[in-house]
ROROZA-492576 format. One record per residue (C-alpha): residue number from 1; residue in three letters; chain; y negated, x negated, z. Coordinates in Angstrom, 2 decimals. Example, Ala and Ser with C-alpha at 12.3 -4.5 7.8 and 13.67 -1.06 7.14 Angstrom:
REM residues 2
[1, ALA, A, [4.50, -12.30, 7.80]] [2, SER, A, [1.06, -13.67, 7.14]] 
This chain:
REM residues 477
[1, MET, A, [-10.47, -157.99, 195.32]] [2, ALA, A, [-8.53, -157.43, 198.54]] [3, GLU, A, [-5.97, -160.08, 199.32]] [4, PHE, A, [-2.60, -159.63, 200.90]] [5, VAL, A, [-0.14, -161.66, 202.93]] [6, ARG, A, [3.55, -161.01, 202.42]] [7, TYR, A, [5.76, -161.05, 205.52]] [8, CYS, A, [9.56, -161.24, 205.45]] [9, THR, A, [10.84, -159.99, 208.79]] [10, PRO, A, [14.46, -160.61, 209.87]] [11, LEU, A, [16.29, -157.77, 211.58]] [12, SER, A, [19.63, -157.51, 213.35]] [13, GLY, A, [21.42, -154.88, 215.38]] [14, GLY, A, [23.29, -151.65, 214.75]] [15, ARG, A, [26.66, -151.29, 213.11]] [16, ALA, A, [27.96, -152.69, 209.85]] [17, VAL, A, [30.22, -150.28, 208.00]] [18, THR, A, [31.38, -149.46, 204.46]] [19, ALA, A, [32.20, -145.91, 203.42]] [20, PRO, A, [32.50, -143.78, 200.27]] [21, ALA, A, [29.17, -142.70, 198.83]] [22, THR, A, [28.17, -139.12, 199.54]] [23, CYS, A, [27.87, -136.49, 196.83]] [24, ALA, A, [24.06, -136.73, 196.95]] [25, GLN, A, [24.14, -140.52, 196.67]] [26, ARG, A, [26.47, -140.31, 193.66]] [27, HIS, A, [24.22, -137.68, 192.10]] [28, ILE, A, [21.17, -139.97, 192.25]] [29, TRP, A, [23.24, -142.99, 191.19]] [30, ASN, A, [24.31, -141.10, 188.05]] [31, LEU, A, [20.70, -140.13, 187.28]] [32, MET, A, [19.63, -143.74, 187.72]] [33, GLN, A, [22.29, -144.98, 185.30]] [34, ARG, A, [21.01, -142.53, 182.69]] [35, GLN, A, [17.46, -143.85, 183.18]] [36, LEU, A, [18.33, -147.53, 182.66]] [37, PRO, A, [16.85, -150.00, 181.81]] [38, ASP, A, [13.94, -148.48, 183.78]] [39, ALA, A, [15.65, -149.15, 187.11]] [40, ALA, A, [12.50, -148.43, 189.13]] [41, PHE, A, [12.13, -144.87, 187.80]] [42, TYR, A, [13.74, -143.37, 190.90]] [43, ASP, A, [11.78, -145.48, 193.38]] [44, VAL, A, [9.22, -143.49, 195.37]] [45, CYS, A, [5.96, -144.57, 197.05]] [46, TYR, A, [4.60, -142.68, 200.06]] [47, TRP, A, [1.63, -143.46, 202.30]] [48, VAL, A, [0.49, -142.50, 205.79]] [49, PRO, A, [-3.17, -142.41, 206.93]] [50, LEU, A, [-3.59, -144.04, 210.34]] [51, SER, A, [-6.14, -143.69, 213.12]] [52, GLY, A, [-7.47, -147.25, 212.86]] [53, HIS, A, [-6.00, -148.49, 216.15]] [54, GLY, A, [-3.64, -151.32, 216.90]] [55, THR, A, [-2.78, -154.31, 214.72]] [56, ALA, A, [-0.78, -155.14, 211.63]] [57, GLN, A, [1.85, -156.68, 213.92]] [58, ASP, A, [2.24, -153.31, 215.62]] [59, LEU, A, [3.14, -151.86, 212.21]] [60, LEU, A, [5.64, -154.65, 211.51]] [61, ASP, A, [7.32, -153.80, 214.82]] [62, VAL, A, [7.31, -150.08, 213.94]] [63, PHE, A, [8.92, -150.78, 210.55]] [64, ALA, A, [11.62, -152.87, 212.23]] [65, GLU, A, [12.31, -150.00, 214.63]] [66, LEU, A, [12.70, -147.59, 211.70]] [67, LEU, A, [15.35, -149.82, 210.11]] [68, ARG, A, [17.20, -150.14, 213.41]] [69, ARG, A, [17.26, -146.37, 213.90]] [70, HIS, A, [18.15, -145.20, 210.42]] [71, GLU, A, [21.23, -146.62, 208.72]] [72, SER, A, [20.26, -145.35, 205.28]] [73, LEU, A, [17.36, -147.84, 205.29]] [74, ARG, A, [19.91, -150.67, 205.75]] [75, THR, A, [22.32, -149.39, 203.09]] [76, SER, A, [23.27, -150.93, 199.75]] [77, PHE, A, [25.56, -149.62, 197.01]] [78, HIS, A, [28.25, -151.04, 194.76]] [79, ARG, A, [31.46, -150.00, 193.06]] [80, ASP, A, [34.76, -150.95, 194.67]] [81, ALA, A, [37.80, -152.37, 192.90]] [82, GLY, A, [38.83, -148.87, 191.88]] [83, GLY, A, [35.44, -148.08, 190.36]] [84, SER, A, [34.28, -145.70, 193.10]] [85, LEU, A, [30.72, -145.90, 194.42]] [86, VAL, A, [30.52, -146.99, 198.06]] [87, GLN, A, [27.70, -147.23, 200.59]] [88, GLN, A, [27.52, -150.38, 202.70]] [89, VAL, A, [25.48, -150.39, 205.91]] [90, THR, A, [24.48, -153.87, 207.06]] [91, ASP, A, [23.77, -154.96, 210.64]] [92, SER, A, [21.32, -157.67, 209.55]] [93, ALA, A, [18.58, -157.59, 206.96]] [94, GLU, A, [15.19, -158.97, 206.02]] [95, PHE, A, [12.49, -156.52, 205.04]] [96, GLU, A, [9.26, -157.20, 203.17]] [97, THR, A, [5.76, -156.08, 204.18]] [98, GLU, A, [2.45, -156.75, 202.44]] [99, VAL, A, [-0.62, -156.68, 204.69]] [100, TRP, A, [-3.81, -156.08, 202.68]] [101, THR, A, [-7.24, -156.70, 204.19]] [102, LEU, A, [-10.11, -154.72, 202.70]] [103, THR, A, [-13.44, -156.31, 201.93]] [104, ARG, A, [-16.61, -154.34, 202.58]] [105, ASP, A, [-17.04, -153.18, 198.99]] [106, GLU, A, [-13.45, -151.91, 198.53]] [107, ASP, A, [-11.72, -148.67, 199.32]] [108, ALA, A, [-8.15, -148.07, 200.42]] [109, ASP, A, [-7.34, -145.75, 197.49]] [110, SER, A, [-7.83, -148.52, 194.91]] [111, VAL, A, [-5.59, -150.87, 196.91]] [112, LEU, A, [-2.90, -148.21, 197.24]] [113, HIS, A, [-3.05, -147.56, 193.49]] [114, THR, A, [-2.76, -151.27, 192.69]] [115, TRP, A, [0.21, -151.68, 195.02]] [116, GLN, A, [1.92, -148.53, 193.75]] [117, SER, A, [1.53, -149.66, 190.12]] [118, ARG, A, [3.16, -152.99, 190.91]] [119, MET, A, [6.00, -151.32, 192.83]] [120, ARG, A, [6.59, -149.07, 189.82]] [121, HIS, A, [7.58, -152.21, 187.90]] [122, THR, A, [9.48, -153.97, 190.69]] [123, PRO, A, [12.96, -152.43, 190.83]] [124, PHE, A, [15.35, -152.80, 193.74]] [125, GLU, A, [18.81, -154.28, 193.41]] [126, PRO, A, [21.11, -151.48, 194.66]] [127, ALA, A, [23.64, -154.01, 195.97]] [128, ARG, A, [21.05, -155.71, 198.19]] [129, ALA, A, [19.71, -153.94, 201.30]] [130, PRO, A, [17.22, -152.86, 202.39]] [131, LEU, A, [16.08, -150.68, 199.51]] [132, ILE, A, [12.62, -150.26, 201.03]] [133, ARG, A, [9.38, -152.27, 201.06]] [134, PHE, A, [6.36, -151.71, 203.29]] [135, MET, A, [2.63, -152.31, 203.08]] [136, VAL, A, [-0.30, -152.05, 205.50]] [137, ILE, A, [-4.01, -151.77, 204.73]] [138, VAL, A, [-6.33, -153.25, 207.35]] [139, ALA, A, [-10.04, -152.43, 207.60]] [140, ASP, A, [-12.36, -153.79, 210.32]] [141, GLY, A, [-9.40, -155.48, 211.95]] [142, ALA, A, [-7.19, -152.39, 212.38]] [143, PRO, A, [-4.58, -150.69, 210.16]] [144, VAL, A, [-5.88, -147.60, 208.36]] [145, PHE, A, [-2.94, -146.96, 206.00]] [146, ALA, A, [0.78, -147.63, 206.04]] [147, ALA, A, [2.90, -147.15, 202.93]] [148, TYR, A, [6.44, -147.68, 201.77]] [149, CYS, A, [8.23, -147.89, 198.45]] [150, VAL, A, [11.85, -146.82, 198.72]] [151, SER, A, [14.76, -146.08, 196.43]] [152, HIS, A, [15.74, -142.43, 195.99]] [153, LEU, A, [19.29, -143.59, 196.71]] [154, VAL, A, [18.43, -143.84, 200.41]] [155, VAL, A, [15.80, -141.12, 200.99]] [156, ASP, A, [14.73, -137.71, 199.76]] [157, LEU, A, [11.38, -135.93, 200.05]] [158, THR, A, [12.14, -134.55, 203.51]] [159, SER, A, [13.02, -138.06, 204.68]] [160, LEU, A, [9.70, -139.40, 203.38]] [161, ARG, A, [7.84, -136.81, 205.43]] [162, LEU, A, [9.99, -137.46, 208.52]] [163, LEU, A, [9.35, -141.19, 208.23]] [164, ALA, A, [5.60, -140.62, 207.94]] [165, ASP, A, [5.61, -138.58, 211.13]] [166, GLU, A, [7.75, -141.17, 212.89]] [167, VAL, A, [5.47, -144.05, 211.85]] [168, THR, A, [2.51, -142.23, 213.42]] [169, ARG, A, [4.33, -141.38, 216.65]] [170, LEU, A, [5.80, -144.87, 217.10]] [171, LEU, A, [2.47, -146.57, 216.42]] [172, ASP, A, [0.58, -144.30, 218.83]] [173, ALA, A, [3.11, -145.02, 221.57]] [174, ARG, A, [3.03, -148.75, 220.97]] [175, VAL, A, [-0.78, -148.96, 220.96]] [176, ALA, A, [-0.97, -146.86, 224.15]] [177, GLY, A, [1.66, -148.98, 225.87]] [178, ARG, A, [4.04, -146.05, 226.29]] [179, PRO, A, [7.83, -146.22, 225.76]] [180, LEU, A, [8.74, -145.50, 222.15]] [181, PRO, A, [9.82, -141.88, 221.62]] [182, PRO, A, [13.58, -141.71, 221.04]] [183, ALA, A, [15.02, -141.02, 217.62]] [184, ALA, A, [15.93, -137.39, 217.04]] [185, PRO, A, [19.71, -136.80, 217.05]] [186, ALA, A, [20.87, -136.78, 213.45]] [187, ARG, A, [24.00, -137.28, 211.37]] [188, GLN, A, [24.13, -140.62, 209.57]] [189, LEU, A, [25.32, -140.64, 205.96]] [190, VAL, A, [28.58, -142.47, 206.74]] [191, GLU, A, [29.52, -139.42, 208.82]] [192, GLN, A, [28.27, -137.14, 206.04]] [193, ALA, A, [30.73, -138.82, 203.68]] [194, GLU, A, [33.51, -138.28, 206.23]] [195, LEU, A, [32.63, -134.59, 206.41]] [196, GLU, A, [32.70, -134.24, 202.63]] [197, HIS, A, [36.23, -135.69, 202.55]] [198, SER, A, [37.44, -133.45, 205.41]] [199, PRO, A, [39.22, -130.09, 204.86]] [200, ARG, A, [35.93, -128.28, 205.54]] [201, GLY, A, [34.08, -130.47, 203.04]] [202, ARG, A, [36.71, -130.02, 200.34]] [203, ALA, A, [36.50, -126.25, 200.82]] [204, LEU, A, [32.72, -126.36, 200.35]] [205, LEU, A, [33.07, -128.45, 197.19]] [206, LYS, A, [35.66, -126.03, 195.81]] [207, ARG, A, [33.36, -123.08, 196.48]] [208, ALA, A, [30.47, -124.89, 194.78]] [209, ARG, A, [32.61, -125.61, 191.73]] [210, ALA, A, [33.35, -121.89, 191.38]] [211, TYR, A, [29.62, -121.12, 191.77]] [212, TRP, A, [28.69, -123.54, 188.97]] [213, SER, A, [31.34, -122.01, 186.69]] [214, ARG, A, [29.83, -118.55, 187.18]] [215, GLN, A, [26.27, -119.75, 186.56]] [216, LEU, A, [27.18, -121.67, 183.42]] [217, ALA, A, [29.08, -118.72, 181.98]] [218, SER, A, [25.83, -116.76, 181.55]] [219, ALA, A, [23.41, -119.64, 180.96]] [220, PRO, A, [21.76, -119.97, 177.53]] [221, ALA, A, [22.72, -123.07, 175.55]] [222, THR, A, [19.09, -124.24, 175.55]] [223, LEU, A, [15.59, -122.99, 176.29]] [224, PHE, A, [13.98, -125.24, 173.69]] [225, PRO, A, [15.84, -125.13, 170.38]] [226, PRO, A, [14.67, -127.61, 167.69]] [227, ARG, A, [11.43, -126.51, 166.08]] [228, ASN, A, [11.68, -125.10, 162.55]] [229, GLY, A, [15.38, -125.84, 162.46]] [230, ALA, A, [14.83, -129.59, 162.71]] [231, GLY, A, [17.21, -131.78, 164.66]] [232, GLY, A, [16.32, -134.31, 167.30]] [233, GLY, A, [14.48, -136.66, 164.97]] [234, LEU, A, [12.66, -138.74, 167.59]] [235, ALA, A, [14.36, -141.93, 168.69]] [236, ALA, A, [13.00, -141.66, 172.22]] [237, ALA, A, [11.47, -138.87, 174.25]] [238, VAL, A, [7.71, -138.89, 174.75]] [239, ARG, A, [6.51, -136.90, 177.72]] [240, TYR, A, [3.21, -135.52, 178.93]] [241, SER, A, [2.09, -134.20, 182.32]] [242, ALA, A, [-0.74, -131.92, 183.35]] [243, GLY, A, [-1.69, -130.46, 186.70]] [244, MET, A, [-3.36, -127.14, 187.49]] [245, GLU, A, [-5.25, -126.47, 190.73]] [246, SER, A, [-5.60, -122.72, 191.11]] [247, ARG, A, [-7.21, -120.59, 193.78]] [248, ALA, A, [-6.14, -117.48, 191.86]] [249, VAL, A, [-2.46, -118.43, 192.13]] [250, ALA, A, [-2.85, -119.01, 195.86]] [251, LEU, A, [-4.34, -115.52, 196.22]] [252, ALA, A, [-1.89, -113.68, 193.97]] [253, VAL, A, [1.41, -115.19, 195.15]] [254, PRO, A, [1.48, -113.83, 198.74]] [255, LEU, A, [0.37, -110.40, 197.55]] [256, LEU, A, [3.24, -110.26, 195.05]] [257, ALA, A, [5.73, -111.62, 197.58]] [258, ARG, A, [5.04, -108.63, 199.83]] [259, ARG, A, [5.01, -106.17, 196.96]] [260, TRP, A, [8.27, -107.43, 195.45]] [261, ARG, A, [9.87, -108.13, 198.86]] [262, VAL, A, [10.82, -111.73, 197.99]] [263, SER, A, [9.68, -115.21, 199.05]] [264, THR, A, [6.57, -116.84, 197.62]] [265, SER, A, [8.76, -119.43, 195.87]] [266, VAL, A, [10.71, -116.68, 194.12]] [267, VAL, A, [7.47, -115.09, 192.91]] [268, LEU, A, [6.59, -118.35, 191.15]] [269, LEU, A, [10.13, -118.91, 189.91]] [270, THR, A, [10.36, -115.39, 188.49]] [271, VAL, A, [7.19, -115.77, 186.41]] [272, VAL, A, [8.17, -119.25, 185.20]] [273, ALA, A, [11.67, -118.05, 184.24]] [274, GLN, A, [10.25, -115.02, 182.44]] [275, LEU, A, [7.83, -117.14, 180.43]] [276, LEU, A, [10.58, -119.59, 179.46]] [277, GLY, A, [13.05, -116.83, 178.60]] [278, ARG, A, [10.56, -114.95, 176.43]] [279, ARG, A, [9.60, -118.17, 174.67]] [280, ALA, A, [13.27, -118.92, 173.93]] [281, GLY, A, [14.16, -115.30, 173.13]] [282, THR, A, [17.02, -115.27, 175.65]] [283, PRO, A, [17.97, -112.56, 178.19]] [284, THR, A, [18.63, -115.21, 180.84]] [285, CYS, A, [16.96, -118.40, 181.99]] [286, ALA, A, [18.84, -121.31, 183.58]] [287, LEU, A, [16.93, -123.79, 185.72]] [288, ARG, A, [17.85, -126.48, 188.21]] [289, LEU, A, [16.47, -125.97, 191.71]] [290, LEU, A, [16.05, -128.96, 193.99]] [291, ALA, A, [18.02, -128.28, 197.17]] [292, ALA, A, [17.25, -130.07, 200.45]] [293, ASN, A, [20.77, -129.38, 201.84]] [294, ARG, A, [19.61, -129.43, 205.47]] [295, SER, A, [20.77, -126.06, 206.77]] [296, ASP, A, [23.22, -127.81, 209.12]] [297, PRO, A, [21.30, -128.50, 212.38]] [298, GLU, A, [22.77, -132.02, 212.52]] [299, LEU, A, [20.97, -132.83, 209.25]] [300, HIS, A, [17.50, -131.53, 210.15]] [301, ALA, A, [16.28, -134.98, 211.24]] [302, THR, A, [18.49, -137.15, 209.04]] [303, ILE, A, [16.74, -139.96, 207.19]] [304, GLY, A, [18.70, -140.31, 203.98]] [305, ASN, A, [19.24, -138.81, 200.57]] [306, LEU, A, [20.72, -135.31, 200.91]] [307, HIS, A, [19.00, -133.94, 197.80]] [308, SER, A, [20.81, -132.20, 194.96]] [309, GLU, A, [19.86, -130.16, 191.92]] [310, VAL, A, [21.72, -126.88, 191.65]] [311, ALA, A, [21.72, -124.53, 188.68]] [312, VAL, A, [20.53, -120.94, 188.90]] [313, THR, A, [20.82, -118.50, 186.00]] [314, ILE, A, [18.40, -115.59, 186.26]] [315, GLY, A, [18.85, -112.37, 184.34]] [316, LEU, A, [15.50, -111.34, 182.88]] [317, GLU, A, [16.28, -107.82, 181.72]] [318, GLY, A, [14.94, -104.85, 183.65]] [319, GLU, A, [12.27, -102.24, 183.36]] [320, ARG, A, [10.30, -103.56, 186.32]] [321, ILE, A, [9.41, -107.11, 187.29]] [322, GLU, A, [10.44, -106.33, 190.86]] [323, GLU, A, [14.03, -105.97, 189.67]] [324, VAL, A, [13.96, -109.41, 188.09]] [325, ALA, A, [12.36, -110.94, 191.19]] [326, ARG, A, [14.91, -109.48, 193.60]] [327, ARG, A, [17.73, -110.58, 191.32]] [328, ALA, A, [16.22, -114.06, 191.29]] [329, PHE, A, [15.95, -114.00, 195.09]] [330, ALA, A, [19.66, -113.21, 195.42]] [331, GLU, A, [20.59, -115.90, 192.90]] [332, CYS, A, [18.44, -118.51, 194.66]] [333, THR, A, [20.03, -117.70, 198.00]] [334, ALA, A, [23.46, -118.31, 196.47]] [335, ALA, A, [22.23, -121.49, 194.75]] [336, TYR, A, [20.97, -123.11, 197.95]] [337, ALA, A, [24.20, -122.15, 199.72]] [338, ASN, A, [26.08, -124.22, 197.11]] [339, GLY, A, [23.87, -127.29, 197.11]] [340, LEU, A, [26.74, -129.55, 198.18]] [341, TYR, A, [28.91, -130.23, 195.13]] [342, ASP, A, [30.78, -133.04, 193.42]] [343, PRO, A, [28.37, -134.31, 190.70]] [344, ASP, A, [31.14, -135.69, 188.50]] [345, GLU, A, [33.07, -132.42, 188.53]] [346, VAL, A, [29.90, -130.50, 187.70]] [347, ALA, A, [29.11, -132.87, 184.82]] [348, GLU, A, [32.52, -132.02, 183.35]] [349, LEU, A, [31.84, -128.29, 183.74]] [350, ILE, A, [28.48, -128.59, 181.97]] [351, ALA, A, [29.99, -130.62, 179.12]] [352, SER, A, [32.58, -127.94, 178.33]] [353, ALA, A, [30.85, -124.74, 179.46]] [354, HIS, A, [30.57, -123.25, 175.96]] [355, GLY, A, [33.71, -124.89, 174.66]] [356, PRO, A, [35.04, -128.46, 174.40]] [357, GLY, A, [32.23, -130.86, 173.57]] [358, VAL, A, [29.57, -128.12, 173.63]] [359, PRO, A, [27.36, -128.88, 176.63]] [360, ILE, A, [24.68, -126.62, 178.06]] [361, ASP, A, [21.20, -128.07, 178.22]] [362, LEU, A, [20.10, -127.87, 181.87]] [363, SER, A, [17.15, -130.25, 181.57]] [364, TYR, A, [14.75, -127.79, 183.21]] [365, CYS, A, [13.73, -128.19, 186.85]] [366, PHE, A, [11.70, -126.08, 189.27]] [367, ASN, A, [10.67, -127.88, 192.46]] [368, ASP, A, [8.57, -126.13, 195.10]] [369, VAL, A, [7.58, -128.84, 197.60]] [370, ARG, A, [4.99, -126.84, 199.54]] [371, LEU, A, [4.97, -127.32, 203.28]] [372, GLU, A, [3.59, -123.84, 203.97]] [373, HIS, A, [5.68, -120.90, 202.77]] [374, THR, A, [4.74, -118.31, 205.39]] [375, LEU, A, [2.72, -115.26, 204.38]] [376, PRO, A, [-0.77, -114.68, 205.81]] [377, PRO, A, [-1.41, -111.51, 207.85]] [378, GLU, A, [-1.32, -108.50, 205.54]] [379, ALA, A, [-4.88, -107.43, 206.32]] [380, GLU, A, [-6.15, -110.92, 205.47]] [381, ASP, A, [-4.00, -110.93, 202.34]] [382, ARG, A, [-5.45, -107.68, 201.03]] [383, ALA, A, [-9.02, -108.67, 201.81]] [384, ALA, A, [-8.62, -111.91, 199.88]] [385, VAL, A, [-7.58, -110.15, 196.66]] [386, SER, A, [-9.79, -107.09, 196.81]] [387, GLY, A, [-11.96, -106.15, 193.89]] [388, ALA, A, [-12.59, -108.79, 191.25]] [389, ALA, A, [-11.64, -111.68, 193.54]] [390, LEU, A, [-8.65, -112.72, 191.44]] [391, ARG, A, [-10.54, -112.85, 188.16]] [392, ALA, A, [-13.42, -114.66, 189.81]] [393, ALA, A, [-10.99, -117.21, 191.24]] [394, MET, A, [-9.61, -117.95, 187.78]] [395, ALA, A, [-13.01, -119.35, 186.80]] [396, ASP, A, [-12.46, -122.16, 189.32]] [397, THR, A, [-9.14, -123.27, 187.84]] [398, VAL, A, [-8.89, -126.88, 186.74]] [399, VAL, A, [-6.17, -128.22, 184.39]] [400, ALA, A, [-6.13, -131.94, 183.63]] [401, PRO, A, [-3.72, -134.71, 182.59]] [402, ASP, A, [-1.60, -136.06, 185.44]] [403, GLU, A, [0.35, -139.29, 186.08]] [404, PHE, A, [3.49, -137.47, 187.25]] [405, GLU, A, [6.63, -138.80, 185.53]] [406, GLU, A, [10.08, -137.27, 185.17]] [407, GLY, A, [13.05, -137.68, 182.88]] [408, GLU, A, [13.74, -134.02, 182.07]] [409, THR, A, [12.73, -131.78, 179.17]] [410, PHE, A, [10.78, -129.50, 181.55]] [411, PHE, A, [9.95, -130.33, 185.18]] [412, LEU, A, [7.57, -128.19, 187.23]] [413, VAL, A, [6.43, -129.21, 190.71]] [414, ILE, A, [4.46, -126.92, 193.03]] [415, ASP, A, [2.52, -128.15, 196.06]] [416, ASP, A, [-0.16, -126.94, 198.45]] [417, GLU, A, [-1.90, -130.18, 199.41]] [418, ILE, A, [-5.32, -128.75, 198.53]] [419, PRO, A, [-6.39, -126.09, 201.07]] [420, GLY, A, [-6.80, -122.64, 199.53]] [421, ARG, A, [-5.18, -123.63, 196.25]] [422, ILE, A, [-1.72, -123.98, 194.78]] [423, ARG, A, [-1.17, -126.93, 192.47]] [424, LEU, A, [1.34, -126.82, 189.63]] [425, VAL, A, [2.23, -130.05, 187.82]] [426, LEU, A, [4.27, -129.80, 184.62]] [427, ASN, A, [5.93, -132.72, 182.84]] [428, ALA, A, [7.50, -131.92, 179.47]] [429, ASP, A, [9.07, -133.61, 176.49]] [430, HIS, A, [6.78, -133.44, 173.43]] [431, ARG, A, [9.69, -132.08, 171.41]] [432, ALA, A, [9.74, -129.03, 173.70]] [433, LEU, A, [6.06, -128.58, 174.58]] [434, THR, A, [3.15, -130.44, 173.06]] [435, PRO, A, [0.32, -131.49, 175.41]] [436, SER, A, [-1.73, -128.44, 174.46]] [437, GLU, A, [1.30, -126.22, 175.09]] [438, VAL, A, [1.79, -127.81, 178.51]] [439, HIS, A, [-1.77, -126.79, 179.38]] [440, GLY, A, [-1.16, -123.36, 177.89]] [441, PHE, A, [2.02, -122.82, 179.89]] [442, LEU, A, [0.21, -123.55, 183.16]] [443, TYR, A, [-2.57, -121.13, 182.27]] [444, ASP, A, [0.06, -118.52, 181.33]] [445, VAL, A, [1.64, -118.81, 184.78]] [446, GLU, A, [-1.71, -118.17, 186.44]] [447, ARG, A, [-2.66, -115.34, 184.10]] [448, SER, A, [0.72, -113.63, 184.51]] [449, LEU, A, [0.49, -113.75, 188.30]] [450, VAL, A, [-3.02, -112.28, 188.23]] [451, GLU, A, [-1.99, -109.53, 185.82]] [452, TYR, A, [1.02, -108.61, 187.95]] [453, ALA, A, [-1.21, -108.49, 191.01]] [454, GLU, A, [-3.58, -106.17, 189.11]] [455, GLY, A, [-0.65, -104.00, 187.95]] [456, THR, A, [-0.97, -104.81, 184.24]] [457, GLY, A, [1.48, -107.71, 184.06]] [458, GLN, A, [4.53, -105.97, 182.63]] [459, GLN, A, [2.70, -104.60, 179.59]] [460, ALA, A, [0.81, -107.86, 179.01]] [461, MET, A, [4.01, -109.92, 179.18]] [462, GLU, A, [5.75, -107.63, 176.69]] [463, GLU, A, [2.80, -107.83, 174.29]] [464, ARG, A, [2.78, -111.63, 174.44]] [465, GLY, A, [6.54, -111.69, 173.90]] [466, ALA, A, [6.23, -109.44, 170.85]] [467, ALA, A, [3.46, -111.60, 169.44]] [468, ALA, A, [5.55, -114.73, 169.84]] [469, ALA, A, [8.57, -113.06, 168.23]] [470, GLY, A, [6.37, -112.06, 165.29]] [471, GLY, A, [5.38, -115.64, 164.65]] [472, LEU, A, [1.91, -115.42, 166.12]] [473, GLY, A, [2.72, -118.11, 168.66]] [474, ARG, A, [1.65, -118.41, 172.25]] [475, SER, A, [-2.01, -117.98, 173.05]] [476, LEU, A, [-3.62, -120.68, 175.13]] [477, SER, A, [-6.20, -119.79, 177.75]] 
């Protein structure tokens, strides 16, 4: 078994400052409080493959440089005397790094898995910075992987990717003896909090509040009513995840995006919303979209948590699927434009949307994390889906259990890490979808996309909806 040495590296420099927490920080804080006592649930592990040059000490120096550059990585959180959440940036800290050395009969993946499993059960203390830990894997005397476990309070997915790129660039420069590339200009989160409390920020929050009110007014109370009239009889939620790797989805989505004149994300969202709405028997479907909130140029390179989850209510009625898709496209555009909101105000709106004490269930998330959203050339697109290519591609589809964890009733993640395929991972509460139904839902997404690409989707969807309404249930592929 590979052994590791733990290093605790002191760090000083930069400013020390205390400021109100941002809206995004308060949003994640609230989610974390709901998840207690599992305080590590919102900690995230991310790893970076390296070229096998340099030394472990080079990585320790790179990690120190990251903490000097990015204040969020030196930030802790606590409530002030008035009960408000504040962010506290420290000018001195000590960060932890584990350096693992592989033996000849071991592989890096097993070491990463072991480390990640331990981090999953090693929560951070929010009041003690830094809320990040590092690790390095060394093989044949040189680092081949760097990884970090970090609290969602201080980073979002975009930040994880930015940090990975920065680790590589800083290490390459250090090994080559070049000056370190400068940090990209970016707004720190103390200044983000100042903006949110400014007249401009208050106007944005007011606009977002009005947006949420409109969305909630037409949202269904729930997409998963109790089965057979039974109440919530389980003491605790039990969840199951499955992932689908589909070449057919990757072929169908760009074709439909052109045909419907929407983005590829909206194609996927439209089909998912339609399946959920037909299952629930509702004319609308309300989901939470995960918004990056980085449209402001000053936030493009920010390392910090800017993430929010914004509701979108999609009307599903219409004779043609194109109408639903274009309506969804317009609604999504408005949703992302209102990603900055006060989470406590929104919680109050949700709690009273259908009357005092009658909350709307918004425990349904759609998260498209693909890096590549551009469409291929049209000629290439058409060639890829000509003839029986779509049906042949469906034979390659793989659906299998997955380790993905979430705390929502329904959480769908879409990625494109496998070339030529789109991967959908669905985590669901057993009380909403059983494991077999999770598999069935993923197959239904693929089948619906293929049928729409073939031109038979509208009729097939209506027939499945009628069968479900008649008590025949959903068919599983």
